[in-house]
C-alpha positions as a printed Julia matrix, in Angstrom:
553×3 Matrix{Float64}:
 303.64  234.6   -135.85
 300.27  232.84  -135.9
 298.61  232.2   -132.53
 296.86  228.9   -132.04
 293.89  228.61  -129.63
 292.92  225.16  -128.47
 289.37  224.47  -127.1
 289.28  222.91  -123.65
 286.57  220.93  -121.81
 284.67  222.89  -119.14
 285.02  221.93  -115.49
 282.98  223.04  -112.5
 283.36  221.82  -108.95
 279.7   221.79  -107.82
 279.0   220.94  -104.21
 275.95  220.71  -101.89
 275.38  220.78   -98.13
 272.28  219.88   -96.11
 271.5   220.16   -92.41
 268.6   220.69   -90.0
 270.92  221.57   -87.15
 269.75  218.73   -84.9
 270.57  215.08   -84.39
 267.13  213.95   -83.22
 263.63  214.6    -84.46
 260.2   214.02   -82.96
 257.43  212.22   -84.9
 254.56  214.65   -85.26
 256.97  217.57   -84.94
 258.82  219.56   -87.61
 262.29  220.09   -89.02
 263.84  222.93   -91.01
 266.53  221.97   -93.51
 269.05  224.38   -95.03
 270.37  223.15   -98.43
 273.09  225.09  -100.22
 274.42  224.25  -103.73
 277.54  226.18  -104.88
 280.09  226.32  -107.74
 283.81  226.55  -106.94
 284.62  226.81  -110.69
 286.69  227.1   -112.7
 283.79  227.35  -115.19
 280.2   228.61  -114.76
 277.27  226.2   -115.0
 273.97  227.04  -116.61
 271.11  224.56  -116.09
 272.43  222.56  -113.13
 269.83  220.51  -111.21
 269.28  220.56  -107.46
 267.12  217.62  -106.28
 265.74  216.42  -102.94
 263.16  213.62  -102.78
 261.6   213.79   -99.33
 261.13  210.52   -97.42
 257.5   209.37   -97.11
 257.23  210.57   -93.49
 257.98  214.17   -94.47
 255.58  216.77   -95.87
 257.06  220.18   -96.61
 257.37  223.41   -98.52
 260.49  225.34   -99.52
 261.89  228.68  -100.57
 265.15  229.51  -102.4
 267.44  232.52  -102.74
 270.59  232.91  -104.86
 273.93  234.54  -104.06
 276.98  235.54  -106.18
 274.82  235.48  -109.32
 273.21  232.1   -108.6
 269.51  231.82  -109.56
 266.78  229.32  -108.63
 262.98  228.9   -108.35
 261.76  231.16  -105.55
 259.44  228.67  -103.8
 257.65  225.34  -104.09
 256.0   222.48  -102.24
 256.97  218.82  -101.95
 260.11  217.37  -103.51
 262.78  219.67  -104.98
 263.8   219.16  -108.6
 265.02  222.6   -109.6
 267.04  223.85  -112.6
 269.49  226.48  -111.37
 272.29  228.7   -112.71
 275.56  228.63  -110.8
 278.3   231.05  -111.98
 281.78  230.6   -110.55
 281.54  231.56  -106.88
 277.76  231.58  -107.01
 275.29  229.59  -104.87
 271.61  228.89  -104.2
 270.19  228.19  -100.74
 266.89  226.32  -100.06
 265.05  226.49   -96.75
 262.76  223.48   -96.31
 260.01  223.55   -93.63
 258.74  220.0    -93.14
 256.36  218.15   -90.81
 257.19  214.63   -89.64
 254.44  212.02   -89.65
 253.36  211.26   -86.08
 253.81  207.52   -86.68
 257.4   207.79   -87.96
 259.98  205.52   -86.34
 263.69  204.69   -86.68
 265.92  207.23   -88.46
 264.88  210.2    -90.59
 267.32  210.38   -93.54
 267.07  213.03   -96.25
 269.51  213.47   -99.19
 269.95  216.4   -101.57
 272.03  216.37  -104.82
 273.38  218.8   -107.37
 274.21  217.68  -110.95
 275.02  219.21  -114.33
 276.24  218.35  -117.82
 279.56  220.03  -117.08
 282.42  217.81  -115.91
 282.74  217.93  -112.13
 286.32  217.13  -111.05
 285.13  216.49  -107.48
 281.88  214.5   -107.75
 282.03  213.29  -104.13
 280.63  216.55  -102.83
 277.59  216.5   -105.16
 275.41  214.8   -102.53
 274.59  215.63   -98.88
 272.53  213.64   -96.38
 271.05  214.7    -93.03
 270.11  211.91   -90.61
 268.15  212.34   -87.38
 267.26  209.69   -84.83
 263.5   209.68   -84.34
 262.62  209.95   -80.66
 258.82  209.74   -80.17
 257.34  212.1    -77.61
 253.71  211.97   -76.56
 252.14  214.24   -73.94
 249.67  211.75   -72.48
 247.09  213.09   -70.0
 244.21  211.62   -68.03
 241.17  213.09   -66.33
 238.72  211.44   -63.97
 235.49  212.73   -62.45
 232.11  211.56   -61.25
 230.71  215.09   -61.41
 229.94  215.23   -57.69
 231.8   215.91   -54.48
 229.76  213.66   -52.2
 228.65  210.04   -52.43
 226.07  207.95   -50.63
 226.77  204.54   -49.06
 224.54  202.07   -50.84
 224.29  204.42   -53.78
 226.22  204.6    -57.01
 228.72  206.79   -58.81
 229.49  207.13   -62.49
 233.06  208.04   -63.31
 234.17  209.45   -66.64
 237.86  208.71   -67.31
 239.46  210.2    -70.43
 243.02  209.45   -71.52
 244.27  211.63   -74.37
 247.41  212.29   -76.38
 248.36  215.9    -77.12
 251.25  214.59   -79.29
 253.27  215.32   -81.12
 253.95  211.57   -81.6
 251.6   208.58   -81.59
 251.54  206.32   -78.53
 250.56  202.79   -79.6
 250.38  200.39   -76.66
 249.92  202.91   -73.85
 248.35  201.62   -70.62
 245.31  202.99   -68.81
 244.88  201.65   -65.26
 242.43  202.17   -62.39
 242.47  199.99   -59.29
 239.12  200.48   -57.54
 239.1   200.99   -53.79
 237.65  198.09   -51.75
 234.36  199.94   -51.2
 233.61  200.07   -54.96
 232.19  197.39   -57.25
 231.78  198.36   -60.86
 231.66  197.71   -64.57
 232.96  199.88   -67.37
 232.7   200.63   -71.08
 235.14  202.45   -73.33
 234.94  204.33   -76.63
 237.71  205.93   -78.66
 237.82  209.22   -80.54
 240.29  210.7    -83.03
 241.64  207.24   -83.85
 242.02  206.14   -80.24
 241.14  202.48   -79.52
 240.52  200.56   -76.31
 238.77  197.47   -74.93
 235.02  197.98   -75.37
 233.89  196.83   -71.92
 234.92  195.1    -68.75
 234.28  194.73   -65.03
 236.37  195.39   -61.96
 239.72  197.14   -62.12
 240.91  198.71   -65.39
 244.3   197.67   -66.82
 243.9   198.28   -70.53
 246.37  198.5    -73.43
 245.22  201.33   -75.68
 246.32  203.04   -78.87
 246.54  206.82   -78.61
 247.53  208.54   -81.85
 248.38  212.23   -81.56
 245.08  214.04   -81.03
 243.29  210.8    -80.11
 241.58  209.82   -76.87
 239.75  206.99   -75.12
 236.93  207.53   -72.64
 235.86  205.06   -69.97
 232.48  205.23   -68.26
 232.61  203.42   -64.93
 229.3   202.55   -63.23
 230.03  201.61   -59.64
 228.1   200.75   -56.5
 229.37  201.97   -53.15
 229.53  199.48   -50.31
 226.82  200.19   -47.73
 229.44  200.26   -44.95
 231.7   202.79   -46.63
 232.79  205.77   -44.53
 235.1   208.74   -44.76
 236.29  209.67   -48.21
 235.92  207.73   -51.46
 239.21  208.15   -53.34
 239.81  206.67   -56.79
 242.86  207.2    -59.02
 243.37  206.46   -62.73
 246.7   206.57   -64.61
 247.98  206.53   -68.18
 251.51  205.32   -69.04
 253.42  205.81   -72.3
 254.61  202.65   -74.1
 258.3   201.66   -74.28
 260.31  203.88   -76.6
 257.95  206.84   -76.23
 258.88  209.68   -73.91
 256.2   211.73   -72.13
 257.52  215.29   -71.82
 254.83  216.24   -69.22
 254.48  213.3    -66.8
 252.66  215.41   -64.22
 249.3   214.94   -65.98
 249.54  211.13   -66.18
 247.44  210.59   -63.06
 243.97  211.81   -61.99
 242.18  211.28   -58.69
 238.51  211.81   -57.8
 237.6   212.2    -54.12
 234.07  212.29   -52.7
 232.94  212.9    -49.16
 230.53  210.11   -48.23
 227.2   211.67   -47.15
 223.5   210.76   -47.48
 222.01  212.03   -50.72
 218.53  211.85   -52.19
 217.67  213.23   -55.61
 214.14  214.46   -54.98
 212.18  215.75   -57.94
 208.66  216.95   -58.6
 206.44  217.28   -61.64
 203.15  219.14   -62.01
 200.71  219.37   -64.91
 197.04  219.82   -65.63
 197.46  218.53   -69.18
 196.26  221.76   -70.8
 197.74  225.12   -71.72
 194.6   227.21   -71.29
 192.07  227.53   -68.47
 188.56  229.01   -68.4
 187.49  231.33   -65.59
 184.58  229.69   -63.84
 185.75  226.28   -65.07
 187.9   223.7    -63.37
 191.4   222.23   -63.64
 192.8   218.95   -62.37
 196.49  218.95   -61.46
 198.64  215.84   -61.11
 201.61  216.45   -58.81
 204.21  213.69   -58.38
 207.13  213.91   -55.96
 209.71  211.14   -56.32
 213.09  210.08   -54.95
 215.73  208.81   -57.37
 218.0   208.0    -54.39
 220.43  206.79   -53.49
 219.27  207.54   -49.91
 215.84  207.48   -48.33
 214.18  210.81   -47.5
 211.94  210.39   -44.46
 210.13  213.6    -43.54
 210.46  215.41   -46.88
 207.96  218.23   -47.51
 205.67  218.63   -50.5
 204.11  222.11   -50.73
 201.76  223.9    -53.12
 200.27  227.3    -52.3
 197.29  227.77   -54.61
 196.93  231.14   -56.35
 193.99  233.28   -55.17
 191.98  232.4    -58.28
 191.91  228.7    -57.32
 189.78  226.85   -54.79
 190.4   223.13   -54.51
 190.62  219.83   -52.71
 193.21  217.07   -53.1
 193.92  213.4    -52.56
 197.27  211.59   -52.39
 198.53  208.04   -52.92
 202.04  206.62   -52.52
 204.02  204.16   -54.62
 207.27  202.24   -54.08
 206.98  202.7    -50.31
 206.15  206.42   -50.45
 203.56  207.66   -47.93
 201.56  210.92   -47.65
 198.37  212.38   -46.17
 195.41  210.75   -47.9
 193.32  213.87   -48.56
 192.92  217.54   -47.8
 191.59  220.87   -48.99
 193.23  224.17   -49.82
 197.01  224.56   -49.96
 199.26  221.49   -49.72
 201.97  221.45   -47.02
 202.51  217.74   -46.43
 205.23  215.76   -44.64
 205.93  212.66   -46.72
 208.22  209.64   -46.66
 210.14  209.04   -49.88
 212.39  205.96   -49.86
 214.79  205.63   -52.78
 212.65  204.7    -55.77
 209.43  205.79   -54.01
 206.94  208.49   -54.93
 203.72  210.23   -53.87
 201.1   211.55   -56.29
 198.56  214.27   -55.5
 195.42  214.84   -57.55
 194.15  218.39   -57.1
 190.59  219.22   -58.22
 190.27  223.0    -58.37
 187.74  225.59   -59.54
 188.97  228.7    -61.32
 187.36  231.97   -60.21
 184.93  233.27   -62.84
 186.68  236.66   -62.56
 190.19  235.28   -63.15
 192.31  236.9    -65.88
 195.86  236.83   -67.25
 197.84  233.65   -66.54
 197.08  230.91   -64.02
 200.48  230.0    -62.49
 200.76  227.24   -59.9
 204.02  225.92   -58.43
 204.67  222.81   -56.35
 207.91  222.06   -54.49
 209.57  219.15   -52.7
 212.2   219.72   -50.01
 214.63  217.18   -48.55
 214.59  216.66   -44.79
 217.4   217.85   -42.55
 220.61  215.81   -42.85
 219.88  214.7    -46.4
 221.49  216.49   -49.33
 219.75  216.76   -52.69
 222.45  216.64   -55.39
 220.11  217.98   -58.08
 218.1   220.84   -56.53
 217.09  222.16   -59.94
 214.27  219.61   -60.2
 212.76  220.37   -56.77
 210.19  222.76   -58.18
 207.6   222.41   -60.95
 205.3   225.08   -62.33
 202.22  224.72   -64.5
 201.13  227.84   -66.39
 197.85  228.2    -68.24
 196.7   231.17   -70.25
 193.3   232.23   -68.96
 190.84  232.36   -71.86
 187.48  233.67   -70.69
 184.4   231.94   -72.13
 180.86  233.07   -71.49
 177.79  231.52   -73.1
 175.7   234.66   -73.5
 172.08  234.24   -74.58
 169.2   236.59   -75.3
 165.43  236.14   -75.56
 162.79  238.6    -76.79
 158.99  238.39   -76.88
 155.92  240.59   -76.71
 153.66  237.64   -75.93
 151.49  238.07   -79.03
 151.62  237.16   -82.7
 149.68  240.14   -84.09
 149.92  243.87   -83.48
 147.44  246.61   -84.36
 148.49  249.59   -86.4
 148.16  252.58   -84.1
 148.24  250.27   -81.06
 151.08  249.35   -78.68
 153.37  246.37   -77.89
 155.38  245.52   -74.76
 158.58  243.53   -75.33
 160.47  241.61   -72.63
 164.17  241.2    -73.52
 166.41  239.09   -71.25
 170.2   238.74   -71.73
 171.87  236.12   -69.53
 175.27  234.49   -68.99
 175.41  230.71   -68.6
 179.15  231.03   -67.85
 181.48  229.67   -67.02
 183.28  233.05   -67.07
 182.09  236.54   -66.19
 181.37  238.96   -69.04
 181.9   242.51   -67.8
 181.23  245.08   -70.53
 178.95  242.96   -72.72
 176.64  244.88   -75.09
 172.87  244.5    -75.43
 171.47  246.15   -78.56
 168.01  246.56   -80.12
 167.42  248.88   -83.04
 163.64  249.48   -83.12
 162.03  249.31   -86.57
 160.86  252.65   -87.99
 157.16  251.96   -87.19
 157.92  251.69   -83.46
 158.39  254.48   -80.95
 159.18  253.41   -77.42
 160.82  253.72   -74.03
 162.43  251.05   -71.88
 163.5   250.1    -68.41
 166.03  247.5    -67.24
 166.69  245.51   -64.07
 169.52  243.04   -63.31
 169.52  239.71   -61.49
 172.27  237.39   -60.19
 174.72  240.29   -60.12
 173.86  241.54   -63.62
 173.8   245.33   -64.05
 172.46  247.6    -66.8
 171.21  251.14   -67.48
 167.99  251.64   -65.53
 165.92  253.3    -68.3
 166.04  254.92   -71.68
 164.11  255.71   -74.84
 164.45  254.72   -78.44
 166.97  252.14   -79.52
 168.85  250.07   -76.94
 172.69  250.02   -77.1
 173.63  249.28   -73.51
 176.95  248.19   -71.96
 176.1   245.67   -69.24
 177.86  243.46   -66.71
 176.91  239.8    -66.88
 178.62  237.64   -64.28
 178.3   233.9    -64.72
 174.68  233.08   -63.78
 173.62  236.73   -64.01
 171.09  238.4    -66.3
 169.52  241.74   -67.27
 165.9   242.18   -68.35
 164.58  245.06   -70.47
 160.89  246.0    -70.69
 160.23  247.96   -73.9
 156.89  249.82   -74.19
 156.35  250.86   -77.8
 153.62  252.44   -79.99
 152.97  251.04   -83.47
 152.54  253.61   -86.22
 148.89  253.87   -87.41
 150.16  253.51   -90.98
 152.12  250.35   -90.24
 151.37  247.36   -92.48
 152.77  243.93   -93.15
 154.92  242.35   -90.45
 156.5   243.92   -87.37
 160.01  242.4    -86.97
 162.23  243.38   -84.02
 165.63  241.82   -83.17
 167.76  242.14   -80.02
 171.39  240.99   -79.67
 173.95  240.43   -76.96
 177.7   240.57   -77.71
 180.59  239.39   -75.52
 183.2   241.99   -74.52
 186.74  241.97   -75.93
 188.84  239.13   -74.55
 185.83  236.93   -73.82
 184.88  234.13   -76.22
 181.29  232.99   -76.6
 181.39  229.24   -77.29
 177.76  229.25   -78.52
 177.22  232.38   -80.62
 174.03  230.96   -82.16
 171.95  232.17   -79.2
 173.25  235.75   -79.2
 170.28  237.06   -81.22
 166.51  236.9    -80.67
 163.73  238.15   -82.99
 160.02  238.77   -82.31
 157.72  238.83   -85.34
 154.08  240.05   -85.3
 151.55  240.34   -88.15
 150.24  243.94   -88.34
 146.37  244.1    -88.37
 144.58  247.24   -89.78
 141.66  248.75   -87.72
 138.18  247.62   -89.23
 135.89  250.36   -90.82
 132.75  251.4    -88.75
 129.33  249.79   -89.77
 127.4   253.03   -88.86
 127.02  255.4    -91.87
 128.58  258.79   -91.53
 126.54  262.04   -91.64
 127.37  262.47   -95.3
 125.91  259.09   -96.02
 122.62  259.96   -94.18
 122.34  263.07   -96.32
 122.64  261.06   -99.5
 119.96  258.63   -98.35
 117.59  261.49   -97.48
 118.19  263.16  -100.82
 117.46  259.95  -102.71
 114.22  259.42  -100.75
 112.94  262.92  -101.44
 113.66  262.51  -105.13
 111.7   259.27  -105.28
 108.78  260.86  -103.45
 108.68  263.8   -105.85
 108.7   261.52  -108.83
 105.84  259.49  -107.44
 103.67  262.56  -106.86
 104.4   263.85  -110.34
 102.79  260.79  -111.9
  99.39  261.11  -110.06
  96.39  262.24  -112.43
  94.97  265.75  -112.07
  91.42  265.88  -110.72
């Protein structure tokens, strides 16, 4: 018997399911789809295709695992278009993690399919769609503050109102509102951030339609004047409301209130400068001190004070502006009761002398203090300090003379050397030096004047540490013998050098030189004994010669 085998067409009942497990989705939120493609047979399928084209409002990534021998691509991003193997009873399951665009509206529909070249006897289950109703949710919030807790009748407040959207959905057409209390009159401006938009400016109450995308905000700056008759508490509330069709999951932050106790306030401030960063001991500085009141209240009986450091001695004058009044003039420390209406000021001009002995840093602080019953909302500007580095300067000079222009070899000279300090600063520890030339041998004495001090006496070269206060001097008298063999010119130089930390602004006069022509002692006109002997010998010889020529009788 011969068996006959007939070929038959392959069939495979492929099917697909898709779900995110919810019926609603939030724009700006996320969804997780589970997609499973399977083969109920009777034949296996190699090279089937699983596809899912995401709608435009979705952005996602996916992973895939097989079961019962099914195989697929392990992971991917964006749309799915995957070639898979599905044996009979096998399956592949995709997990899609997707973010929904914050501006999405309507219904979120997403369809997945499975197809192959093998005949599918049940094609109706080759496609699966998940549909979610989009329900926008936007956590709108508003804040409002003027940065203070008290306000002054007749003054002003500046409110900052910020409405923001923490998402996840956009909120186009939200409303920001602020009805000002009767005691306020104001104008406002608005700027958006993160895509938020609002009306640029307005006056009076705020009732503004705004666009608040997720992450966006709008900020209003309200500049308002408080009615002069206002009393009690200034309370002002701003609100933000979601547009129709958008749910706010946290309505408790949709309102913000700022409350200020109404009290007198005066922003007093003070500045102080002498226009320099260094000061010279013995010199002078001129400070300009200005105390002013930025309001909103007057400050009658405020106090301006400045205690001068010990190194300063000064006098001062004062003038007011904008209604400010002060004591016209004084000397020494300032401790002055002044009147500072809002917008007024008083300006002191201090003319001070710096002690010639001052060192380190010259620090001087002025303060202004509000009177009792008046609060200063910005106390940080009630004090001003001027600091100058003290840089000592002393114009040291030296002179030297012996009062003559010639000196005799073997004789003596008397030098007068004077080192002085024209100031303005003291020069403790200055050095006076004079290295005597080799042909001089001498001793010296020294006396000070005007507070100058020096070593009382010495011999040989001078190398003396002296104290030269401003206006002081030291004078050396040098008595010296000139070597008998000296010739040419006698040159002798003395110097004065400022101590460390003291600058000499005129170093050209720190050296002085005395120059004398050396004169040799003239030979005597009286012949010496040896010369007389020669003359006598010559005379005797001439006499002998004369007698030798006389005839013999």
